[in-house]
N, C-alpha and C positions, 0 to 999 in steps of 0.2 A: 825406251831406247831399244833398237833392233840392230842386227848385224847383217849386212848385205852379202851377196855371193863373192864380192871382191874383197871381203874382210873388213871393209870400212863400216863404221858405226853410223847409223842414221836415226834421226828422231822419227818416231811413228807419227803419221799424219791422221787427222780426223776432220770431218766436216761438222761445222757448228752453224745452225740456221739462225738468222736474225730473229729476235723476239718482235712481238707486234709493235712495241713502242719505238723500235729502231727503224721503222719505215720512213722513207723520205717523203716530204710533202712539197708540192710545187707552190702552193699558196699557204702561208703560215703567218701567224700573228703572235707577237710577244708583248706582254703588258707589264710594265714596272709600276706596281701599285703603291699608293701612299694613302694617307688618311683623307685628304681633301680632293685629290685628283690622281690620275694615272697617265703614264705616257705609253701610248700604243704604237707599235711599229708593225706594219703589214708588209711582208715580203711577197713580191709578185714577179712572175716571169717577164722577160723583156717584151715590149709592145711592138718590136720590129725585128726583122731577121738580122742576125748578127749583133743585136744589142745585148746589153747586160741586164741582169736582174736589178730591180728597183725596190726601194724601201720607202713606204709612206709613213711619216711620223705625224702624230697628232696628240695633243694633250686633251684629256677628257675629264670632266668633273665627276667626282665619285658620288653620283646621284642615280637613282633608278631611271629617270627619263633619259639622262645623258648616256648611260651605259646601254639602254635599250636601243637608242638611236645608233650607237656604235655597232651593236649586234646586227642591225639591219644593213648597215654599210658593209660589214664583213660578209654577211650572207650574199649580198649583191656581188661582192668581189670574188665569191667562190672560195673563201678561206676554208681549208680542210681541218686545221687544228689551231687552237689558241692556247698559249702557255702563260702561266704567271707564277711568281714565287709565293710561298706561303708566308707572307709578311704579316705577323700578328694576326688579328681577325679582319684586317682590311680586305683580304682576298675574297671574303664571303660574298660581298655585294657583286663583285665582278663575275665570280664563278656562277653563282645562282642565277643571275639575270641573263648572262650569255648562254648558259645551259638551257634556260627556258625559251630562249630565242631559237633553239634548234641547232646550235653550234656544238662541235666537239671541243671540249675544254679539258685541259689537264693542269693539275696543281703539282708543282715540283719543289723539292727542297732547295734552299739557297745553296747548300753544299754542291748540288748537281749543276747549278747555273752560275758558279762563281766566275768572275772576270779573270782573264789572263793577267798574270803579274806584270807590272810595268805599264799597263794601259791606263789612260785617264778614266775617271769615273764621273758619270752624270746620268740623270734619268733617261735622257735620250739614248746615250750609248748603252746603258743597261737594257733598254727595250730592244735595241737593234741586236744585241748579243743574244737575248732570249729568242728572238725571232729566227736568227741564224741557226742556233742550236736546235730549234724546233724543226726547221725545214730539213736538217741533216739527220734527224732522228737520234740525237745525242742526249736526250733528256728522259729520265725514268720517272713516270708519273707517280704521285702519291695516291693512296686510296682515299677516295671521298665517297661516303655511302650515299645511296639514293635518298630522295626526300623523306619517305616514310621512316627510314632508319634514322635519319637525322633528327626527326621529331622525337622518336623514341630515345635517342641519345641525349637530347636536351633534358628530358624528364629524368632519366637514370642518373645523369651527372648532377642534376639539381638535387635529387634525393641523396646522393652520396655526400654532397657538400652540406646539406641540412643535417644529416646524421653525424658528420664530423663536427659541425657546430654544436650539436647536442652533447657529444662526448666532451668537448672542451668546456661546456657549461658545468657538467658533472665534475670535471677536474677542478674548476674554479670553486665550486661549492665545497669540495673536499679541502682545498687549500684554505678557504675561509674558516672552516671548522678547526683546522689545525692551528690557524692564527688565533682562534678563540680558546685554544688549549683543549678542545673537544676531540678525543682520540677514538671516537667510535669506529672509524674505518680500520683501526688496528684489531678490533674484536669481530666486527661483522665482515662478511665476505664482500658485501657490496652496499653502497649507499642507496641503491634502488630497491632494496628489500622493503617489504611493508613495515616491518618493525622499526627500521631506521627512519623511514619516512615519517612514521608516527612520532618518533622521538624528536625529529627536526621540527615538525609542525608544533609540537608542544613547546619546544624552545622558543620558536617564533611567537607563540601565544603568551609567553611570559613565565613558563614553568622553568625553575632553576634547580629544584631538588633532585639530586642524582638518583635517589632511591625511587622517587615517583617516576622519573624518566625511564629507569631501568625496568620498572614494572610494566611498561608498554611492550616489552618483548613478547614475541609469539613463538609457539611451537618449540623448535630446537634451540632457539635463542635464549629461552628461559633457563637453560642449563649454564649460561654464562652471566648470570645476574651479578655476581660479585665483580667480575671483570668489567661489566658494563657500568656499574656504579663508579668505579675508579675512572673509567674512560670518559664518563659524562660529567666529571667534576672539573670545571674549567672557569674561564672568565668570559663567558658568552653574555653580551649586553645588548642594549636596544639597537645600536647601529649594526651589529652583526645580524640581528633579527631582520632588519630592513633589507640588508643586502641579500640575505638568504632567501627572503620572500621574492625579491626581484629575480634571482637566479632560478628559483623553482617556477615562477610564472613564465620565464623565457623558455625553460625546458618543456613546460606544458604546451606552449605555443609551437615549439619545434616538433613536438610529438604529433600535433594536429596537422602541421605542414607535411610531415613525412607520410602520414596516413592518406592525405589528399593526393600526394604524388604516387603512392602505391596504387590508388584507384586509377589515376591518369595513365600510369604505365600499363596496367592491365587492359584498359580501354584502348590504348594505342596498339598493343599487340593484337587485340581482337580485330582491328581494322586491317591488319596485314594478312592476306590469305595464306601466304607461305608459312606464317607462324602458327596457323591453326591446324588442328588435326583433321583426319579424313576418315570416312567410313570404309566398310569392306569393299565397296565398289570404286573407291578412289575419289569420291566426291568430297570437296572441302566442306567441313562442318560450318554451320552458320556462326556468326559472332556470338560469344557468351554461351555457346552450347555446352552441355555437360560432356566432357571428353572421356569420362570414365570407361565407356564401352567402345571407344573409337578403335578401329583397326590400326590407325596411325595416330599416335599421340601428338599433341602440340609440341613445337620445337623446344620450348622452355622445359616442358615436362620430361622430354627425352634426355635433355642435357642434365637435368636434376637427378637422373638415375646414376650418374657418375659419382663415385665416392668423393666427398669433399665439396661437391657442387650443389649448393642449395638453389631453391627456386629463384631467390633474389639474385644470386651470382649468375645464374643462367640468363636471366633477363639482362643483366649488365653486360655479359659477354656478347649476347646477340646484338645489343645496341652498339657495341664497338666494332664487331667484325661483320655484321650483317648476316643475311641468310643465303646470299648467292655466293657459293664457293668457287664459281668460275673466275671470280676476281683474284683468287689465289690458286694457281694451277695445281699445286701440290701442297700437302701438309707442311712441307719444309718452307714454302713461301709464307704461309700463315705464321709459323713459329718465328721466322726471321723478321717479318713485319712487326710482330709483337715485341721484338727486342730480346728474344731468349736464345739466340744463336750467336756464337762467337764470330766476329768478323774475320774473314780469311786474310792471313798475312803470310804469304809464301813467296820466296824468291830463290830460284835454283834449288839447291838441296836444303836450304834453310827454311824451316817451318816454325814460325813464331806462334806463340799462344795468343790468339786474338782476343780482344775484349768483347763483351756483349754490346750490341747496338743499343741505341736509345729506345727506338720502337714506340709503340702506343702505350703510354704510361698506364692508362685505365685498364686496358686489356691485360697488360703484364701483371698489374697488381691483383686483378681478379683471378688470373690463373695461378699466381703465387699463393693467394689466399685459399684457393681450392686445394692446392698441393699441401698446404699446411694442415687442412682438415683431413685430407686423404692419408696423411702420414700417421694419423691416430687410429686408422681402421685396420682390421684384419682382412685385407684384400690384396690383390695383385699390386695396386699402386702403393699401398702401405708397405708391402714387402720390398718393392723397388726402391722406395725412399730409404729404408733401413739398410739395404744392401750397399747402396752408394754412400750413405752417411758413414758407415763403418770404415770405408776406405778413403773417402775424399772429403768428409766433413758435412755438416748439416746444410751449409749455404749452397754448395754444389748439388747436394741431393735434392734440395727444394727446387732449384732451377730445373734439374733434369725431370723431376716429377711434374712440374708445371708444363714443361715441354711435352711430356707424354699426354697430359690432359688436353692440351690444344690439338694434338694429333688426333685424339679420339673425337674431339668436338668437330674437327674438319670432316671426318668420315661420317659422323651422324648427320651433319647439315648437308653434306654432299649427296646423301641418300636418305630422303625423308622417311623411307620405310625401315631404316636400320634402327636397331635397339642396342643399348649397351649390354654387354655380357661380361661379367667379371671372370678373369682367367683363374682366380683363386690364389690365396696367399702361398700355396704350395706349388705354384706353377714352376718356379725355378728348380725346386727339389725334384719334381717329376721329370724335368727335362735334363737333369744332370746325369752324366755318364758315370755310374757308381764305380765301375772297374777302373776307369781312368783316374778318378779322384782317389781311389784306394791305393793305386800304384804310386801316386804322387806322395801320399802321406807315408807310405812304407819307405820310399827313397829318402825322405827327409829324416826319418827315425834311424835308418841304417847309416846315414851320413854322420850321425852322432855317435856311432860305434855300437849300436844295439842290434840284436837279432830279433826279427819279428815273426810271430806265428799268428795267422789270421784264423779265427774260429767263428763261423756264423752264429748269430744269436739264436736261441731256441725259439 
């Protein structure tokens, strides 16, 4: 708010340029997708002077040949942009095929393309509405990674699901032992230790003597022999043994599946030039080359230098956000896309506290997991977590640290030659104005009625 020469108050003006997605298109297409078919609406300029714009509606079967034929017709008509809603997984066929035809395609959230209240709803009307919103530049596209990142994402998400299944099987095994009154998990730190696995194998083989079972303990577990004897005294019988054997077999199978997926993920990253390292001359290293002496480390290795980010987490993050940071103009765009930024809710002087957006669940979980690991380190990120946690609680501190990690990742991927440098756990202390902080403490003590004399430490 500013005041003019005449004393009146006027609102300050500013210019805001349209973003790229807000450009208008003369020829646009909107597709309302479903499982078996889709309704396509193509908006075209008038074919005569003084005429009105026209819309061509057609129902297309959800098959590769039919969608490929549609892509040919749209190219022939000179369509500049095709839009579709992210309906389940049905959009993938339409997006991938039309993209391969050479068309510009954008995926939009259903919240962006919602019909006006009070209008009738049908597939044809939905397609027309999508086409009209597209031609007027009113749809914000969702991020869809390029094909090589999509392949990597399929592998990393499959590995995550297999690892989660394996964890659930270990939990079922523990519950089975509890049901058989075997309390070994109360004594041992993990069922996956060699000592406990030997005891479970002996139980499955028919051994029921608690002393003999406790005698299988190794190293430090032997100090808990008396506790183990009590914990291994239960009612484990043949049907428990059969179920335990099935669970262990399934866990072994999942272990092999996870190992295969690890190899597939590494091979997939090797096929992406942007993910590999480079030598001192800037030449990309060949696939599977030893990057130990590389001037530019591979992308996953550079991300793994961040506290809390392991090699596995780095690969998962790359699979979700890709390697091309031009898709996210600023670090703030990436953080917002991941769902770690509060939604703006401001009207007049009222500034409400917005909730975090939904974002990409996999990227958000990976960043949060990294923040959880960084919180346990004596680094800048660890100190940042603890400073915020003391004032605002652990949950907010975790989100803030995850946000900081994504900002770091954006800068590392935006500049392939950049390396992570820790600011140090004492960064805030070094940047603190000691005199100002001292005056603040003195004022607080004087307000309580005390006189203060400051003497520097020897």
